[in-house]
C-alpha positions in Angstrom: 25.7 22.0 -17.2 23.8 18.9 -16.1 24.6 17.0 -12.9 24.7 13.3 -12.3 23.0 11.5 -9.4 24.0 7.9 -8.8 21.6 5.6 -6.9 23.6 2.6 -5.7 21.4 -0.4 -4.8 17.7 -0.9 -5.2 16.5 -1.2 -1.6 13.2 0.0 -0.2 14.1 3.7 -0.1 15.6 3.8 -3.6 12.5 2.1 -5.0 10.5 5.0 -3.7 12.9 7.5 -5.2 12.7 5.8 -8.6 8.9 5.6 -8.4 8.7 9.3 -7.7 10.9 9.9 -10.7 8.3 8.3 -13.0 6.0 11.2 -12.0 8.4 14.1 -11.4 11.8 14.6 -13.1 14.8 16.4 -11.8 15.8 19.4 -13.8 19.1 19.0 -15.6 20.1 15.9 -13.6 21.2 12.6 -15.1 20.2 9.8 -12.8 21.9 6.4 -13.0 20.9 3.2 -11.0 23.8 0.8 -10.3 22.7 -2.5 -8.8 23.9 -6.1 -9.4 20.5 -7.6 -10.4 17.7 -6.7 -12.7 15.3 -7.6 -9.9 14.9 -6.4 -6.4 13.4 -9.2 -4.2 11.2 -8.1 -1.2 12.3 -9.9 1.9 8.9 -9.3 3.6 7.5 -12.0 1.3 10.3 -14.5 1.7 8.4 -16.5 4.3 5.3 -16.6 2.2 7.3 -17.8 -0.8 9.1 -20.4 1.4 5.8 -21.8 2.6 4.4 -21.8 -0.9 1.9 -19.0 -0.6 3.5 -16.7 -3.2 5.4 -17.5 -6.4 8.7 -15.9 -7.5 7.1 -13.1 -9.5 5.1 -12.0 -6.4 8.3 -11.4 -4.5 10.2 -9.2 -6.9 10.2 -5.9 -8.7 11.7 -5.6 -12.1 14.0 -2.6 -11.3 15.3 -2.5 -14.9 11.8 -1.8 -16.2 11.1 0.5 -13.3 14.3 2.5 -14.1 13.3 2.7 -17.7 9.9 4.0 -16.8 11.6 6.7 -14.7 14.0 7.7 -17.4 17.0 6.4 -15.4 20.1 4.7 -16.8 20.2 1.2 -15.5 23.6 -0.4 -14.9 23.8 -4.0 -13.8 27.0 -3.9 -11.8 28.3 -4.2 -8.3 29.8 -1.2 -6.6 33.2 -1.9 -5.0 34.9 1.3 -3.9 33.9 4.9 -3.3 36.4 7.7 -4.1 34.7 10.4 -2.3 37.2 13.2 -2.8 37.2 12.6 -6.5 33.5 12.0 -6.6 33.8 8.7 -8.4 32.4 5.2 -7.8 34.4 2.1 -8.9 32.6 -1.1 -9.7 33.9 -4.7 -9.4 34.7 -4.7 -13.1 36.9 -1.6 -12.6 34.5 0.6 -14.5 34.4 4.1 -13.0 31.3 6.4 -12.6 31.7 10.0 -11.8 28.9 11.8 -9.9 27.9 15.0 -8.3 25.5 13.4 -5.8 25.4 9.7 -4.7 23.0 7.7 -2.6 23.5 4.2 -1.2 20.7 1.7 -0.4 22.6 -1.6 -0.7 21.4 -3.4 2.4 23.6 -5.4 4.8 25.4 -8.7 4.9 25.0 -11.5 7.5 27.5 -14.3 6.6 30.9 -13.7 8.3 33.8 -13.5 5.9 35.4 -16.6 7.4 32.4 -18.7 6.5 32.0 -17.5 2.9 33.7 -20.7 1.6 31.6 -23.0 3.8 28.3 -24.7 3.0 26.4 -21.9 4.8 24.0 -19.9 2.7 22.5 -16.5 3.4 19.5 -14.5 2.2 21.9 -11.7 1.1 22.2 -10.6 -1.6 18.5 -11.2 -1.7 18.4 -12.2 -5.4 20.0 -15.5 -4.5 17.4 -16.4 -1.9 14.9 -18.1 -4.2 17.3 -20.8 -5.5 18.8 -21.3 -2.0 15.5 -21.8 -0.3 14.1 -24.1 -3.0 17.0 -26.5 -2.3 17.0 -26.1 1.5 13.3 -26.7 2.2 13.4 -30.0 0.5 16.1 -31.4 2.8 15.4 -33.4 6.0 17.2 -31.3 8.7 17.8 -27.7 7.5 19.5 -25.6 10.2 19.0 -21.9 10.5 21.5 -19.8 12.5 20.0 -16.7 14.1 17.1 -16.3 16.5 15.9 -12.9 15.2 12.7 -12.2 13.3 14.0 -13.6 10.0 15.4 -16.8 11.5 12.3 -17.6 13.5 9.9 -16.7 10.6 11.8 -18.7 8.0 12.2 -21.7 10.4 8.4 -21.8 10.8 7.8 -21.4 7.0 10.2 -24.2 6.1 8.6 -26.5 8.7 5.1 -25.7 7.3 6.3 -26.4 3.8 7.7 -29.7 4.8 4.5 -30.8 6.6 2.3 -29.8 3.7 4.3 -32.0 1.4 5.1 -34.8 3.9 8.8 -34.2 3.6 10.4 -36.1 6.5 12.7 -34.4 9.0 12.8 -31.4 11.3 13.9 -27.8 11.1 16.6 -26.8 13.5 17.2 -23.3 14.8 20.2 -22.0 16.9 20.2 -18.6 18.6 23.2 -16.9 20.3 20.7 -15.1 22.6 17.1 -15.8 23.4 14.8 -15.7 20.4 13.7 -12.2 19.4 16.1 -10.8 22.0 15.3 -7.2 21.2 11.7 -7.7 22.3 10.4 -7.9 25.9 10.9 -11.3 27.6 7.3 -12.3 27.4 7.2 -11.8 23.7 10.3 -14.1 23.3 8.5 -16.7 25.5 5.4 -16.6 23.3 7.5 -17.0 20.2 9.5 -19.8 21.7 6.2 -21.6 22.5 5.1 -21.2 18.8 8.4 -22.6 17.6 7.9 -25.6 19.9 4.4 -26.3 18.7 5.6 -26.2 15.2 8.1 -29.0 16.0 11.2 -26.9 15.5 14.2 -28.0 17.5 15.7 -24.9 19.2 19.0 -24.1 20.8 19.1 -20.8 22.7 22.0 -19.0 24.3 24.4 -21.0 22.1 26.5 -19.6 19.3 27.5 -21.3 16.1 31.3 -21.0 15.8 32.2 -23.3 12.8 30.3 -24.8 9.9 31.2 -28.2 8.4 29.6 -30.0 5.5 27.3 -32.1 7.7 27.4 -30.4 11.1 28.1 -27.1 12.9 30.1 -26.7 16.1 28.8 -24.4 18.9 30.6 -22.5 21.7 29.1 -25.0 24.1 31.0 -27.8 22.4 27.8 -29.2 20.7 27.9 -30.8 17.3 24.6 -30.2 15.5 24.0 -32.2 12.4 22.3 -30.6 9.4 21.4 -31.1 5.7 22.0 -27.4 4.9 22.6 -24.2 6.7 21.0 -20.8 6.3 22.9 -18.1 8.2 20.7 -15.3 9.5 23.0 -14.0 12.2 23.7 -10.4 13.1 23.9 -7.9 10.2 27.3 -6.5 9.2 28.0 -3.6 6.8 29.1 -3.9 3.2 32.9 -3.5 3.1 32.7 -0.7 0.5 32.4 1.9 3.3 35.3 1.0 5.6 37.5 0.2 2.6 36.7 3.7 1.3 37.6 5.5 4.5 34.0 6.4 5.4 33.1 6.9 9.0 31.4 3.7 10.2 30.1 2.1 13.4 31.7 -1.0 14.9 29.8 -3.3 12.5 30.8 -1.4 9.3 27.6 0.6 8.7 28.2 4.1 7.4 27.0 6.9 9.8 24.3 9.2 8.5 22.7 12.3 10.0 18.9 12.8 10.4 18.9 14.2 6.8 20.2 10.8 5.6 23.5 12.5 4.6 26.8 10.8 5.4 28.5 12.2 8.5 31.2 14.2 6.8 29.9 14.5 3.2 26.8 16.5 2.2 26.7 15.0 -1.3 26.6 11.4 -0.1 23.2 10.0 1.1 22.3 6.6 2.5 19.2 4.8 3.7 18.1 1.3 4.9 20.2 -1.4 6.4 23.5 -0.2 5.0 23.7 2.8 7.3 23.4 3.7 11.0 21.8 6.9 12.1 24.2 8.9 14.3 21.3 10.1 16.5 19.6 6.7 16.7 22.5 4.1 16.7 20.3 1.3 18.2 17.7 1.5 15.5 17.0 -2.1 14.1 18.1 -3.0 10.6 14.6 -3.5 9.4 12.6 -2.7 6.3 9.9 -1.0 8.4 12.3 1.9 8.9 13.7 1.9 5.4 10.2 2.2 3.9 9.6 5.3 6.0 13.0 6.7 4.9 12.0 6.5 1.2 9.9 9.7 1.0 12.4 11.7 3.1 15.3 10.5 0.9 13.3 11.5 -2.2 12.6 15.0 -0.9 16.2 15.5 0.4 17.8 14.5 -2.9 15.5 16.8 -4.7 16.1 19.7 -2.3 19.8 19.2 -2.2 20.0 19.3 -6.0 17.8 22.4 -6.0 19.8 24.0 -3.1 16.7 24.0 -0.8 16.4 23.1 2.9 16.5 19.4 3.8 14.1 17.4 6.0 14.9 15.3 9.0 13.9 11.7 9.3 12.7 10.7 12.8 12.0 7.0 13.3 8.8 6.0 14.9 9.1 5.1 18.6 7.6 1.7 18.1 7.3 -0.4 15.0 4.7 -3.0 14.0 6.1 -6.4 13.2 4.2 -9.4 11.9 5.9 -12.7 11.5 4.3 -15.4 9.3 4.0 -18.6 11.4 2.6 -20.9 8.8 -0.9 -21.9 7.6 -1.7 -18.2 7.0 -1.4 -17.2 10.6 0.8 -14.3 11.9 2.5 -13.4 15.1 2.0 -9.6 15.6 4.2 -7.6 17.9 3.9 -3.9 18.8 6.1 -3.1 21.7 4.9 -5.4 24.5 1.7 -6.3 22.6 1.4 -9.7 20.9 -1.4 -11.3 18.9 -1.3 -14.6 17.0 -4.1 -15.2 14.5 -5.2 -15.5 10.9 -6.2 -11.8 11.0 -2.6 -10.8 11.8 -1.4 -12.7 8.7 -4.1 -11.1 6.6 -2.9 -7.7 7.7 0.7 -8.7 6.9 -0.3 -9.9 3.5 -2.2 -6.7 2.7 0.8 -4.5 3.8 3.2 -6.6 1.7 1.1 -6.9 -1.4 0.2 -3.2 -1.3 3.9 -2.3 -1.0 4.7 -4.4 -4.1 1.6 -3.1 -6.0 3.0 0.4 -6.0 6.0 -0.6 -8.1 4.4 -3.4 -10.2 1.7 -0.9 -11.4 4.5 1.2 -12.9 6.2 -1.7 -14.6 3.0 -3.3 -15.8 3.7 -6.6 -14.0 
């Protein structure tokens, strides 16, 4: 009797699982991909798209075609609830999918629930990003909330886009902490200097607490005017896990072991931003780790289905980050090391295009 594996979401790790399935099939296993969009957009290229260096097709993988090439059933739906004891997944349209093994790679959310009806936009789900940024970068005073890598990078990309096209106005950025707060202080200072040189107006150590149509309010009592808000604050987990009674951390991310199995369920796997590793709870929600989890997830799903031993994923001690700063220059950080140059951007461009090429070659795009 055949088994069923559900892949929920098409994040970095699941893309690698699907790519491997185009070359090696599971024996007597039906595989189904459930995801709300026919395309998976690659956030690593969002800054380049925003500036105008890439077009939309450069930034996305046709996961419906990829699934077809792998012999996987593609279901364009959003997962809503996990019935782990019954081994069933319920989607938002109330359709139910039974399974023997399930894996989640659905990313995270950033917009707080209380702001969902406000004018604030977010890059998640990522298939909405293109339309949102097309509108935002044309406005005079776009405001980005969040001083992490994504907020700083997109602020510089929007500012560069505006200058190239002589669009009046100034990008604004607000950070509840210092910019790039997870990095050493001197790295933050260097990035702050780059933001200043780009002409971006920055508020640090100030938290946005309320969003109105034409301004935001901060915890310092400031009223900052805007012509559009992109919210890139701290990541939070998808509500599917807590609502399903899954063991989660304080932000709603499901706990997984080093084998990428959920804490209390061997038949549930997870990777990428939607989970927190029990042994590495401070690991950043970053694609640099999700990409490395892909091969381990592939091997472990295969080994679990074949009743073989599982591998452990051990994150690298330090990760390489390269932020696009505009005009094809990149700000490279590796621990305490920083480097800002055209060469850094060329390296980022190669890493990103090579990543996409692996999947586009399969789909013929």
